[in-house]
C-alpha positions in Angstrom: 16.6 171.7 108.0 17.5 169.4 105.2 19.3 166.5 105.8 22.7 166.1 104.4 24.6 163.8 102.6 28.8 163.8 102.8 30.7 161.7 99.9 34.4 161.9 99.8 36.4 161.3 96.1 39.2 161.6 93.9 39.6 163.7 91.2 42.7 164.6 88.7 44.6 167.6 87.4 46.8 166.1 84.7 49.1 163.5 87.0 48.1 165.3 90.1 45.5 163.5 92.3 43.4 165.5 94.3 40.9 164.6 97.0 37.0 166.0 97.0 34.6 166.4 99.5 31.0 167.4 98.9 27.8 167.8 101.0 24.8 167.9 99.7 21.1 168.4 100.9 18.6 166.0 100.5 16.3 168.2 98.5 17.4 169.7 94.8 19.9 172.2 95.5 19.4 175.8 95.1 23.2 176.2 93.7 26.4 174.7 94.0 29.0 176.3 95.7 33.0 175.6 95.3 34.6 176.2 98.5 38.5 176.9 97.7 40.6 176.4 101.0 43.4 178.5 102.3 47.4 178.0 101.7 46.8 175.3 104.3 44.7 173.2 102.1 41.4 171.4 103.1 40.8 170.8 106.3 37.7 170.6 109.0 36.6 174.4 109.1 36.3 174.0 105.2 34.4 171.0 105.7 32.1 172.0 108.1 31.5 175.4 106.0 30.5 173.0 103.3 27.9 171.1 105.6 26.5 174.4 106.9 25.9 175.2 103.0 24.3 171.9 102.5 22.2 172.4 105.8 20.7 175.7 104.0 19.7 173.8 100.4 23.2 174.3 98.6 25.4 171.5 97.1 29.0 172.6 98.6 32.6 170.6 97.8 35.8 171.5 99.2 38.6 171.5 96.6 42.1 170.5 96.9 44.7 172.6 96.3 48.2 170.7 96.2 47.2 167.2 96.4 48.7 166.9 99.7 45.4 166.9 102.0 45.6 169.7 105.4 49.0 170.9 105.3 50.2 172.0 109.3 53.6 173.2 108.5 53.5 176.8 107.0 56.7 177.0 105.5 56.1 173.8 103.6 52.6 175.5 102.1 54.4 178.8 101.4 56.6 176.2 99.4 53.7 174.4 97.6 51.8 177.7 97.1 54.8 179.3 95.3 55.5 176.5 93.1 52.0 176.1 91.9 51.5 180.2 91.6 54.7 179.9 89.6 52.9 179.3 86.2 49.5 181.1 86.2 48.0 179.2 83.5 48.7 176.0 85.4 47.3 177.9 88.9 43.9 178.6 87.1 43.7 175.4 85.7 44.1 173.3 88.9 40.8 174.6 89.7 39.2 174.5 86.6 39.3 171.0 87.1 37.4 171.4 90.6 34.9 173.5 88.7 34.3 170.3 86.2 34.4 167.7 89.3 31.4 170.4 90.8 29.3 170.6 87.6 29.5 166.9 87.2 28.5 166.1 90.6 25.9 168.6 91.5 24.5 168.3 88.1 24.0 171.9 87.8 24.9 174.4 85.0 26.9 177.4 85.4 24.4 180.0 86.0 23.6 178.1 89.2 27.5 177.9 90.1 29.6 179.8 92.5 33.0 179.7 93.9 33.7 181.1 97.6 37.6 181.3 98.7 39.4 182.2 101.9 42.9 183.6 101.9 44.9 182.0 99.3 41.2 180.7 98.0 40.4 184.1 97.9 43.0 184.7 95.5 42.2 181.6 93.6 38.2 182.4 93.1 39.4 185.9 91.7 41.9 184.2 89.2 39.1 181.9 88.2 36.9 185.2 87.2 40.0 186.8 85.7 40.2 183.9 83.7 36.9 183.7 82.2 34.8 180.9 84.2 31.3 181.2 83.7 30.1 181.1 87.2 27.3 183.3 88.6 29.4 184.6 91.6 32.8 184.4 93.4 33.5 185.7 96.9 37.1 186.3 98.5 37.2 186.5 102.2 40.6 188.0 103.2 42.0 187.1 99.7 45.2 188.4 98.1 44.2 190.7 95.4 47.3 191.3 93.2 47.7 188.8 90.3 50.3 188.6 87.2 47.3 188.3 84.7 44.9 191.6 84.9 41.8 190.9 83.9 40.9 192.7 80.6 37.7 194.6 79.5 34.5 192.3 79.1 36.5 189.3 80.5 34.7 188.6 83.9 31.5 186.9 83.7 30.3 186.4 87.6 29.5 188.8 89.8 32.5 189.5 92.4 32.2 190.4 96.2 35.4 190.8 98.1 35.4 191.2 101.9 38.4 192.7 103.2 40.1 193.7 106.2 41.2 197.9 106.4 44.5 196.7 108.4 45.2 193.2 106.5 49.1 193.8 106.3 49.2 191.1 103.3 47.0 193.1 101.2 48.1 196.7 101.6 46.1 199.9 100.3 48.3 199.8 97.3 46.8 196.6 96.1 43.2 197.4 96.8 43.2 200.5 94.7 44.9 198.5 92.0 42.7 195.6 92.2 39.4 198.3 92.4 41.0 199.9 89.1 41.4 196.6 87.5 37.6 195.7 88.5 37.0 199.0 86.8 38.8 198.5 83.7 37.4 195.3 83.2 33.8 196.3 83.5 33.3 193.9 86.4 30.1 193.8 88.6 32.2 193.8 91.8 31.2 194.8 95.3 33.7 195.5 97.8 33.0 195.3 101.4 36.0 196.9 103.9 36.4 196.0 107.6 38.2 198.6 109.6 40.8 197.8 111.9 40.3 193.8 110.7 43.6 192.4 109.7 44.0 189.0 107.9 42.3 185.7 108.6 39.1 187.1 110.1 37.0 184.2 109.7 38.8 181.8 111.2 38.4 181.2 115.3 41.8 179.7 115.3 43.6 182.7 113.6 44.2 183.7 117.2 46.0 180.6 118.4 49.0 181.4 115.3 51.9 182.5 116.5 51.2 185.3 113.6 50.4 189.3 114.0 48.6 189.3 110.5 46.1 187.1 111.5 43.1 187.4 113.9 39.8 186.2 114.3 37.2 189.0 113.9 33.5 187.9 115.2 31.8 190.9 113.9 33.6 190.9 110.6 32.9 187.1 110.4 29.5 187.6 110.6 28.7 190.3 108.3 30.8 188.9 105.4 28.8 185.5 106.2 25.6 187.7 105.8 26.8 189.2 102.4 27.2 186.3 101.0 24.2 184.9 101.7 22.5 187.9 100.7 24.0 187.9 97.2 23.4 184.1 97.2 19.7 184.9 97.8 19.8 187.9 95.1 20.9 185.4 92.7 19.7 181.9 93.3 16.5 183.0 95.1 15.5 182.9 98.9 15.2 179.1 100.6 12.3 177.8 100.0 9.9 176.2 103.1 8.8 172.8 102.0 5.4 172.6 101.6 3.3 170.3 104.3 
């Protein structure tokens, strides 16, 4: 296992100061991964995922959403998210700034970059793809699939992996069908994994402690979605190499 270097820093989107968290392996990284958090913003589970990715050879940056750190009041989170989503182009630009920061800090090119997101973060990485970001891959875990700016033919550059709970009440079947039709029209290289009986928030063990019927952790869906992501990483970036003795 590679040793890990962790750094924290600030970056900007216009007049909004944002906080970044980056974990990097001691050796040259296989690729660089932007991690986009849930509606709650950057928190310890996202930082732990960055360190896990760094331990298997990736540079991983957790980006900020609102410039306010972790949001523990979900009513406040929904208000902030609504304000950010109100201008779809501004919404996308917030995360272009994060990608720019990742490119500079990882010193890797677009064909070695991916973006993964959870819940609202899943929605965001799909918006990156729709917006024509030059990435190798985006991965959405229990992300929202609707958009005010559907992709046009030929605009989606990265491969797209969507991991979705079939029983997610926040993403009804009509939204899934519309998304798949959108991907077909856009000519996207899209894989969608659907987990029967699984609801929203299935990758977060803390989901079970939240007073919401819409979210619940599912250990199998968590494992299988993570395996799907790593398989795609290996396909695009090559398998992890064992250091020579």
